[in-house]
C-alpha positions as a Markdown table, in Angstrom:
| # | Residue | x | y | z |
|---|---|---|---|---|
| 1 | Unk | -162.4 | -131.1 | 0.1 |
| 2 | Unk | -160.3 | -133.1 | 2.4 |
| 3 | Unk | -157.5 | -131.9 | 4.8 |
| 4 | Unk | -154.7 | -132.7 | 2.0 |
| 5 | Unk | -156.4 | -130.2 | -0.3 |
| 6 | Unk | -156.2 | -127.5 | 2.4 |
| 7 | Unk | -152.6 | -128.4 | 3.2 |
| 8 | Unk | -151.7 | -127.9 | -0.7 |
| 9 | Unk | -153.5 | -124.5 | -0.7 |
| 10 | Unk | -151.8 | -123.5 | 2.4 |
| 11 | Unk | -148.6 | -124.5 | 1.0 |
| 12 | Unk | -149.0 | -122.5 | -2.0 |
| 13 | Unk | -149.8 | -119.6 | 0.0 |
| 14 | Unk | -146.9 | -119.8 | 1.9 |
| 15 | Unk | -144.8 | -120.5 | -0.9 |
| 16 | Unk | -146.1 | -116.9 | -2.5 |
| 17 | Unk | -145.7 | -115.2 | 0.9 |
| 18 | Unk | -142.0 | -116.0 | 0.9 |
| 19 | Unk | -141.4 | -115.6 | -2.5 |
| 20 | Unk | -143.3 | -113.0 | -4.2 |
| 21 | Unk | -142.0 | -109.3 | -4.5 |
| 22 | Unk | -142.5 | -107.6 | -1.0 |
| 23 | Unk | -145.7 | -105.2 | -0.6 |
| 24 | Unk | -147.2 | -102.9 | 1.9 |
| 25 | Unk | -150.3 | -103.7 | 3.7 |
| 26 | Unk | -153.0 | -105.5 | 2.7 |
| 27 | Unk | -151.7 | -105.3 | -1.1 |
| 28 | Unk | -150.5 | -109.1 | -1.2 |
| 29 | Unk | -154.6 | -109.4 | -0.6 |
| 30 | Unk | -155.6 | -107.6 | -2.9 |
| 31 | Unk | -153.3 | -108.9 | -5.7 |
| 32 | Unk | -154.1 | -112.5 | -4.9 |
| 33 | Unk | -158.0 | -111.5 | -5.8 |
| 34 | Unk | -157.0 | -109.7 | -8.5 |
| 35 | Unk | -155.4 | -112.9 | -9.9 |
| 36 | Unk | -158.5 | -114.6 | -9.8 |
| 37 | Unk | -159.6 | -112.0 | -12.8 |
| 38 | Unk | -156.4 | -112.9 | -14.7 |
| 39 | Unk | -157.1 | -116.7 | -14.2 |
| 40 | Unk | -160.7 | -116.1 | -15.4 |
| 41 | Unk | -159.6 | -114.6 | -18.7 |
| 42 | Unk | -157.6 | -117.5 | -19.6 |
| 43 | Unk | -160.5 | -119.5 | -19.1 |
| 44 | Unk | -162.5 | -117.1 | -21.6 |
| 45 | Unk | -159.7 | -117.6 | -23.9 |
| 46 | Unk | -159.9 | -121.2 | -24.0 |
| 47 | Unk | -163.8 | -121.3 | -24.4 |
| 48 | Unk | -163.3 | -118.7 | -26.9 |
| 49 | Unk | -160.9 | -121.3 | -28.6 |
| 50 | Unk | -163.4 | -124.6 | -28.2 |
| 51 | Unk | -166.0 | -122.5 | -29.9 |
| 52 | Unk | -163.9 | -121.4 | -32.7 |
| 53 | Unk | -165.0 | -117.8 | -31.7 |
| 54 | Unk | -161.8 | -115.7 | -33.3 |
| 55 | Unk | -161.8 | -116.2 | -37.1 |
| 56 | Unk | -158.3 | -115.3 | -36.8 |
| 57 | Unk | -157.3 | -118.6 | -34.5 |
| 58 | Unk | -160.0 | -120.7 | -35.0 |
| 59 | Unk | -160.7 | -123.7 | -33.2 |
| 60 | Unk | -157.6 | -123.3 | -30.8 |
| 61 | Unk | -158.5 | -125.0 | -27.5 |
| 62 | Unk | -160.1 | -128.1 | -26.3 |
| 63 | Unk | -162.8 | -128.6 | -23.2 |
| 64 | Unk | -159.8 | -130.1 | -21.6 |
| 65 | Unk | -157.9 | -126.6 | -21.6 |
| 66 | Unk | -161.2 | -125.2 | -20.7 |
| 67 | Unk | -161.2 | -127.2 | -17.4 |
| 68 | Unk | -157.8 | -127.2 | -16.8 |
| 69 | Unk | -158.4 | -123.0 | -16.8 |
| 70 | Unk | -161.3 | -123.7 | -14.5 |
| 71 | Unk | -159.0 | -125.6 | -12.1 |
| 72 | Unk | -156.5 | -122.8 | -11.7 |
| 73 | Unk | -159.4 | -120.3 | -11.5 |
| 74 | Unk | -160.6 | -122.6 | -8.1 |
| 75 | Unk | -156.9 | -122.9 | -6.8 |
| 76 | Unk | -156.2 | -119.3 | -7.2 |
| 77 | Unk | -159.8 | -118.3 | -5.4 |
| 78 | Unk | -158.8 | -121.1 | -2.6 |
| 79 | Unk | -155.4 | -119.2 | -2.4 |
| 80 | Unk | -156.6 | -115.9 | -2.0 |
| 81 | Unk | -159.2 | -116.9 | 0.3 |
| 82 | Unk | -156.4 | -118.2 | 2.6 |
| 83 | Unk | -154.6 | -115.1 | 2.3 |
| 84 | Unk | -157.5 | -113.1 | 3.6 |
| 85 | Unk | -159.1 | -115.4 | 6.3 |
| 86 | Unk | -157.5 | -117.8 | 9.1 |
| 87 | Unk | -159.8 | -120.8 | 8.6 |
| 88 | Unk | -160.9 | -120.5 | 4.9 |
| 89 | Unk | -162.0 | -124.2 | 5.0 |
| 90 | Unk | -164.7 | -123.5 | 7.7 |
| 91 | Unk | -165.8 | -120.5 | 5.8 |
| 92 | Unk | -166.0 | -122.0 | 2.7 |
| 93 | Unk | -167.9 | -124.9 | 4.2 |
| 94 | Unk | -170.2 | -122.4 | 6.0 |
| 95 | Unk | -170.8 | -120.1 | 2.7 |
| 96 | Unk | -171.7 | -123.5 | 0.8 |
| 97 | Unk | -174.1 | -124.5 | 3.5 |
| 98 | Unk | -175.7 | -121.0 | 3.1 |
| 99 | Unk | -175.9 | -121.4 | -0.6 |
| 100 | Unk | -177.4 | -124.8 | -1.1 |
| 101 | Unk | -180.0 | -123.8 | 1.8 |
| 102 | Unk | -180.8 | -120.7 | -0.2 |
| 103 | Unk | -181.1 | -122.8 | -3.4 |
| 104 | Unk | -183.2 | -125.5 | -2.1 |
| 105 | Unk | -184.9 | -124.7 | 1.4 |
| 106 | Unk | -185.5 | -128.3 | 2.0 |
| 107 | Unk | -182.2 | -129.5 | 1.6 |
| 108 | Unk | -180.1 | -130.3 | 4.6 |
| 109 | Unk | -176.3 | -130.8 | 3.7 |
| 110 | Unk | -174.1 | -133.3 | 5.8 |
């Protein structure tokens, strides 16, 4: 991800900070993390639709719907992360490096 991605994530976070209903303490963080679950539910619904798993609805979604919903999960997660820490880009980079090294100990991420 480049800086413009994080700039847009921070813009969304700021917009939420200014426009969401006021909450006490860390409740905004809690609600933003819980929002990830809601977005995941939309991915699951789209996936069921692709598979035609609900006989009442049939094939109600496409793979494009699934990937769009996955993007919503990713953005929602990044906004939640930006709401919880001061430097989300650094934390995400560090965590990704850790996960890559754990999965592929010989790999050296750039």
